[in-house]
Phi, psi and omega in degrees: 000338185284053180209136177291135181284345186263304184256001178061031175289135181221179185289150185239137177257136176204189182254134168269128185248124183278177178297323178276009174071022172284137187247138176221151181288144179215151175241147175248127181252144178290151177277089184266143175229146176263125183234154172259128181210166175262129175239111185053046176080359179252124180292131180220159169259129180242146169261117189232138176283160187298330178291317178288327175296321175296319180291323176301311180295325178294322181285334176295323181293325186282000000 
C-alpha cells in the first residue's frame, strides 16, 4: 500500500547520520491519503500522495 497510485512514489531507504557520524538505516515514507474518485466512470478508492492530491484539486478548479 505504501505507493502512490498516480506517480508511484514509494518509501526510500537511506542512512541517518548523527552528529558523531554514527550511521543507522532510516526510511522515508510518502504522505499518502485514500480518496474516492471516478476513473473512466467507475468509482474507485486510490492511494494518492499529498503532492498528487494537490495537483488533482488544482486541475478540478480550472
